[in-house]
C-alpha positions as CSV (number, residue, x, y, z in Angstrom):
1,M,-122.1,10.3,-21.0
2,I,-122.2,11.9,-17.5
3,G,-120.6,15.3,-17.7
4,E,-118.3,17.0,-15.3
5,S,-120.9,19.5,-14.3
6,E,-123.1,16.7,-13.1
7,F,-120.4,15.0,-11.2
8,I,-118.5,17.7,-9.3
9,P,-121.2,18.9,-7.0
10,I,-121.6,15.4,-5.6
11,L,-117.9,15.1,-4.7
12,K,-116.6,18.6,-4.1
13,T,-117.9,18.9,-0.6
14,T,-115.2,16.4,0.4
15,M,-112.5,16.3,-2.3
16,S,-112.2,19.6,-4.1
17,A,-111.0,21.7,-1.2
18,A,-107.3,21.9,-0.3
19,A,-107.9,19.6,2.7
20,P,-110.5,16.9,2.2
21,T,-112.9,16.3,5.0
22,F,-111.9,12.6,5.2
23,Q,-108.1,12.9,5.2
24,I,-105.1,11.2,6.8
25,N,-101.5,12.4,6.6
26,S,-99.4,9.9,4.6
27,E,-96.5,10.3,7.0
28,D,-98.8,9.2,9.9
29,F,-100.3,6.2,8.1
30,E,-99.4,2.6,8.9
31,P,-101.1,-0.4,7.3
32,A,-103.5,-2.0,9.8
33,Y,-101.7,-5.4,9.8
34,M,-98.5,-3.9,11.3
35,K,-100.1,-3.6,14.8
36,L,-101.2,-7.3,14.6
37,F,-97.8,-8.3,13.3
38,R,-96.0,-6.7,16.2
39,T,-98.2,-8.4,18.8
40,G,-98.0,-11.8,17.2
41,E,-101.7,-11.8,16.4
42,L,-101.1,-11.8,12.6
43,Y,-99.3,-15.1,12.9
44,H,-102.1,-16.4,15.1
45,R,-104.7,-15.4,12.5
46,S,-102.7,-17.2,9.8
47,R,-102.9,-20.4,11.9
48,E,-106.5,-19.9,12.7
49,G,-107.4,-19.3,9.1
50,L,-105.9,-22.7,8.0
51,K,-108.2,-24.5,10.4
52,H,-111.1,-23.1,8.4
53,L,-109.9,-25.2,5.4
54,K,-110.4,-28.5,7.2
55,S,-114.2,-28.5,6.7
56,C,-114.4,-25.5,4.5
57,K,-116.9,-22.7,5.3
58,V,-114.6,-20.0,4.1
59,C,-117.4,-18.6,2.0
60,P,-121.2,-18.8,2.1
61,R,-121.2,-21.9,-0.1
62,D,-120.3,-24.0,3.0
63,C,-119.0,-26.9,1.0
64,E,-117.3,-28.5,4.0
65,V,-114.7,-30.3,2.0
66,D,-111.2,-30.9,3.5
67,R,-109.1,-28.4,1.5
68,L,-106.1,-29.0,3.8
69,N,-105.9,-32.3,2.1
70,D,-106.3,-30.6,-1.3
71,E,-110.0,-31.5,-1.7
72,W,-112.1,-28.9,-3.5
73,A,-115.7,-28.3,-4.6
74,L,-117.3,-25.3,-6.3
75,C,-114.3,-22.9,-6.2
76,K,-112.0,-25.6,-7.6
77,T,-109.3,-24.5,-5.1
78,G,-107.7,-26.9,-2.7
79,R,-104.8,-26.3,-0.2
80,Y,-103.2,-23.4,-2.1
81,A,-104.5,-20.4,-4.0
82,W,-104.2,-20.1,-7.7
83,V,-103.1,-16.7,-9.1
84,S,-104.0,-15.8,-12.7
85,S,-101.8,-12.7,-12.8
86,H,-100.3,-9.9,-10.7
87,F,-99.3,-6.5,-12.0
88,P,-99.7,-2.7,-11.5
89,H,-103.2,-2.1,-12.6
90,F,-104.1,1.3,-14.0
91,G,-107.8,0.5,-14.6
92,E,-108.9,0.8,-11.0
93,E,-110.4,3.9,-9.3
94,D,-108.1,6.9,-9.4
95,C,-107.7,6.8,-5.6
96,L,-106.3,3.3,-5.8
97,R,-104.3,3.4,-9.0
98,G,-102.7,6.9,-8.4
99,W,-99.7,7.4,-10.7
100,N,-97.9,4.1,-10.2
101,G,-100.9,1.7,-10.3
102,S,-102.7,-0.6,-7.9
103,G,-100.8,-3.8,-7.2
104,T,-103.4,-6.3,-8.2
105,I,-103.2,-10.0,-7.5
106,F,-106.0,-11.8,-9.5
107,F,-107.0,-15.1,-7.9
108,S,-108.4,-17.7,-10.2
109,M,-111.8,-19.2,-9.8
110,C,-114.7,-17.5,-8.0
111,N,-117.4,-18.5,-5.5
112,L,-119.9,-16.7,-7.6
113,K,-121.0,-18.1,-11.0
114,C,-122.1,-14.9,-12.7
115,V,-123.4,-15.9,-16.1
116,F,-122.3,-12.5,-17.5
117,C,-118.8,-12.5,-16.1
118,Q,-116.4,-10.5,-18.4
119,N,-113.4,-12.4,-16.9
120,Y,-115.0,-15.8,-17.4
121,D,-111.8,-17.5,-18.3
122,I,-110.2,-16.5,-15.0
123,S,-113.2,-16.7,-12.7
124,Q,-114.5,-20.2,-13.8
125,H,-111.2,-22.0,-14.7
126,R,-108.0,-22.8,-12.9
127,D,-106.0,-20.3,-14.9
128,G,-102.5,-19.2,-13.9
129,V,-100.1,-20.7,-11.3
130,E,-100.4,-22.4,-7.9
131,A,-99.2,-19.9,-5.3
132,R,-97.8,-21.3,-2.2
133,P,-97.4,-18.8,0.7
134,E,-93.8,-18.0,-0.2
135,T,-94.8,-17.3,-3.8
136,L,-97.8,-15.2,-2.8
137,A,-95.6,-13.2,-0.4
138,Q,-93.0,-12.6,-3.2
139,M,-95.8,-11.3,-5.5
140,M,-96.7,-8.7,-2.9
141,L,-93.1,-7.6,-2.5
142,E,-92.6,-7.4,-6.3
143,L,-95.6,-5.1,-6.6
144,Q,-94.3,-2.9,-3.8
145,E,-90.9,-2.7,-5.4
146,R,-92.5,-1.6,-8.7
147,G,-94.0,1.4,-6.8
148,C,-97.6,0.3,-6.5
149,H,-99.7,2.2,-3.9
150,N,-101.4,-0.8,-2.4
151,I,-101.8,-4.6,-2.7
152,N,-105.2,-5.3,-4.3
153,F,-106.5,-8.8,-3.8
154,V,-109.1,-9.5,-6.5
155,T,-111.6,-12.3,-5.9
156,P,-110.2,-13.2,-2.5
157,E,-113.4,-14.7,-1.0
158,H,-112.3,-18.3,-1.2
159,V,-108.7,-17.9,-0.3
160,V,-108.7,-15.8,2.9
161,P,-106.7,-18.5,4.8
162,Q,-104.1,-18.6,2.0
163,I,-103.7,-14.8,2.1
164,L,-103.3,-14.8,5.8
165,E,-100.8,-17.6,5.6
166,A,-98.6,-15.5,3.2
167,L,-99.0,-12.1,4.8
168,P,-96.6,-12.6,7.9
169,L,-93.9,-13.8,5.5
170,A,-94.4,-10.7,3.3
171,V,-94.3,-8.4,6.3
172,Q,-91.1,-10.0,7.6
173,M,-89.6,-9.3,4.2
174,G,-90.6,-5.6,4.3
175,L,-94.2,-5.3,3.0
176,R,-95.6,-1.9,4.1
177,L,-98.5,-1.2,1.6
178,P,-102.2,-0.9,2.5
179,L,-104.3,-3.9,1.6
180,V,-107.3,-3.7,-0.7
181,Y,-109.9,-6.5,-0.4
182,N,-111.6,-6.4,-3.8
183,T,-114.7,-8.7,-3.6
184,G,-118.0,-9.6,-5.2
185,A,-119.4,-9.4,-1.6
186,Y,-120.2,-13.1,-1.4
187,D,-118.1,-13.5,1.7
188,S,-118.6,-15.3,5.0
189,L,-118.6,-13.3,8.2
190,E,-116.2,-15.7,9.7
191,S,-113.6,-15.0,7.0
192,L,-114.1,-11.2,7.4
193,R,-113.6,-11.4,11.1
194,L,-110.3,-13.1,10.5
195,M,-109.4,-10.0,8.3
196,D,-110.5,-7.5,11.0
197,G,-107.4,-5.3,11.6
198,V,-105.7,-6.8,8.6
199,V,-107.5,-5.1,5.6
200,D,-107.2,-1.4,5.1
201,I,-109.7,-0.9,2.2
202,Y,-112.7,-3.0,1.5
203,M,-114.1,-2.7,-2.1
204,P,-117.2,-4.9,-2.4
205,D,-119.3,-5.0,-5.6
206,F,-123.0,-5.1,-4.5
207,K,-124.5,-6.7,-7.6
208,Y,-128.2,-7.6,-6.9
209,W,-130.7,-6.9,-4.2
210,D,-133.3,-9.4,-5.4
211,E,-133.0,-13.1,-4.5
212,G,-134.6,-14.2,-7.8
213,L,-132.1,-12.2,-9.9
214,S,-129.3,-13.5,-7.8
215,A,-130.3,-17.1,-8.2
216,E,-130.7,-16.7,-12.0
217,Y,-127.6,-14.6,-12.8
218,L,-125.2,-15.2,-9.9
219,K,-126.2,-18.8,-9.1
220,A,-126.4,-17.7,-5.5
221,K,-130.0,-17.1,-4.1
222,K,-128.8,-15.9,-0.7
223,Y,-126.3,-13.4,-2.2
224,P,-128.3,-10.3,-1.2
225,Q,-128.4,-11.3,2.5
226,A,-124.7,-12.2,2.5
227,A,-123.7,-8.9,0.8
228,R,-125.7,-6.8,3.2
229,A,-124.2,-8.6,6.2
230,V,-120.6,-8.4,5.0
231,I,-120.8,-4.8,3.9
232,R,-122.1,-3.8,7.3
233,E,-119.1,-5.7,8.8
234,M,-116.7,-4.0,6.5
235,Q,-118.0,-0.6,7.5
236,R,-117.7,-1.6,11.2
237,Q,-114.1,-2.6,10.7
238,V,-112.7,0.3,8.7
239,G,-115.3,3.0,8.5
240,D,-115.7,5.7,5.8
241,L,-113.2,6.0,3.1
242,V,-110.2,8.3,4.0
243,F,-107.5,9.8,1.7
244,D,-104.0,11.1,2.1
245,E,-103.0,14.6,1.0
246,N,-102.4,13.2,-2.6
247,G,-105.9,11.8,-2.9
248,L,-104.9,8.2,-2.4
249,A,-107.3,6.0,-0.5
250,K,-105.8,4.7,2.7
251,R,-108.6,3.1,4.7
252,G,-112.3,2.6,4.5
253,V,-115.1,1.2,2.3
254,L,-115.6,1.9,-1.4
255,V,-118.6,0.2,-3.0
256,R,-118.9,-0.7,-6.7
257,H,-122.2,-1.3,-8.4
258,L,-122.5,-2.5,-12.0
259,V,-125.5,-1.1,-13.8
260,M,-127.5,-4.0,-15.4
261,P,-130.3,-4.0,-17.9
262,D,-133.8,-3.5,-16.5
263,N,-132.6,-3.3,-13.0
264,A,-133.4,0.3,-11.8
265,E,-135.4,-0.7,-8.8
266,D,-132.9,-3.2,-7.6
267,S,-130.2,-0.5,-7.9
268,R,-132.3,2.0,-6.0
269,R,-132.7,-0.3,-3.1
270,I,-129.0,-0.9,-2.9
271,M,-128.3,2.8,-2.8
272,R,-130.9,3.3,-0.1
273,F,-129.4,0.5,1.9
274,L,-125.9,2.0,1.7
275,A,-127.0,5.4,2.7
276,Q,-129.3,4.4,5.5
277,E,-127.8,1.2,6.9
278,V,-124.1,1.5,6.1
279,S,-123.1,5.1,6.1
280,P,-124.4,8.3,4.5
281,H,-120.7,9.0,3.6
282,T,-120.4,5.8,1.5
283,Y,-118.4,6.3,-1.7
284,I,-120.0,4.4,-4.6
285,N,-118.5,3.8,-8.1
286,I,-121.4,3.3,-10.5
287,M,-120.0,1.3,-13.4
288,D,-121.4,1.5,-16.9
289,Q,-119.2,-1.1,-18.7
290,Y,-121.7,-4.0,-18.7
291,R,-121.8,-5.9,-22.0
292,P,-123.0,-9.4,-22.7
293,A,-120.3,-11.9,-22.0
294,G,-119.7,-15.3,-20.4
295,K,-122.8,-17.5,-21.0
296,V,-125.1,-14.7,-22.1
297,T,-126.3,-15.2,-25.7
298,P,-129.5,-14.4,-27.6
299,N,-130.7,-17.9,-26.6
300,R,-129.5,-17.9,-23.0
301,Y,-130.2,-15.2,-20.5
302,H,-131.7,-13.1,-23.2
303,G,-133.0,-10.6,-20.6
304,I,-129.5,-9.2,-20.1
305,N,-128.3,-9.8,-23.7
306,R,-127.7,-6.1,-24.4
307,R,-125.7,-3.1,-23.2
308,T,-127.3,-0.8,-20.7
309,T,-128.8,2.5,-21.9
310,E,-127.8,6.0,-21.0
311,T,-131.2,6.3,-19.3
312,E,-130.6,3.3,-17.1
313,Q,-127.2,4.7,-16.1
314,Q,-128.7,8.1,-15.3
315,E,-131.4,6.4,-13.2
316,T,-128.8,4.7,-11.1
317,V,-126.8,7.9,-10.7
318,R,-130.0,9.7,-9.7
319,A,-130.8,7.1,-7.1
320,A,-127.3,7.6,-5.6
321,R,-127.7,11.4,-5.7
322,E,-131.1,11.2,-4.0
323,E,-129.6,9.2,-1.2
324,G,-126.7,11.6,-0.8
325,L,-123.9,9.1,-1.6
326,Y,-120.5,10.3,-2.8
327,R,-119.7,9.0,-6.3
328,F,-116.7,8.4,-8.4
329,D,-116.9,8.7,-12.2
330,T,-114.0,6.9,-13.8
331,R,-115.0,8.0,-17.3
332,N,-114.4,11.7,-16.5
333,P,-110.7,12.2,-15.5
334,T,-111.2,16.0,-15.3
335,A,-113.8,15.6,-12.6
336,H,-111.4,14.3,-10.0
337,R,-108.0,15.8,-10.5
338,A,-107.8,16.1,-6.8
339,L,-107.4,12.3,-6.7
340,V,-104.3,12.1,-8.8
341,R,-100.9,13.7,-8.2
342,P,-100.1,16.4,-10.8
């Protein structure tokens, strides 16, 4: 277990002082999409996004099926998004969940096929309900009414056009929360450019650096190239993570990295990339909750058929520290009291 004494020095240069270095006044904050809404550009983006469904290249799979006519391929999603669930989530990072929860909307299916996925029933199956734009907009408003601090789109890579279609409706009905784009980082640059000026907080999970590991465990050989490209684009759009006076994230990039068995060198290269090619101020959540799930059994994918060790977790933390990255530790609530309202 990583102790408080190890964690605080990494973070206190920005968060333990009364006024964090990266801070925005909550009274001055406005979600990015409001500017586009007032100019009519948000509606234009919603129409432009739908065109991308005609011969779908919404994600790097480039299936080119006509999703406007309800055809589908790998993501099993046609004209409309499918939502598994939506609720205030208290398991996210403190700066997102705050005291009322992050308003998560979990989309069914996924364009990655991670063999170890802990949400396999959601990510690989059409679980939940079909969400037409009016339904999706109502979900956003319901979460706002319940006091959530943000709208958190989970696994949105394959439904960017559907999100954009619903968003102007939600704004017309009063949506004013920041948007979190919570992704496995297998996005297309075209989709992210549609989201430029729409998303406030990007939260990509950079899984693997190595093509071979990506092909074996994610079923996406080109994942590392896609992840590097889109994380650079996310940083270009929203910059470093900024907080309000209560420690809630309002805009910027927050990267997640799941520690995997026998993957120290891969993790080290990801940390180096983030520090040197994205921003030395990148915030990284190093997650230790990996356990065998999905298709992982003693007879299949046996190389990752075990929990990670304390040594492996410490090696990844050490790599982040050596690169000077800022790190959240969700296992140690006392280490970031500054991120939660008393």
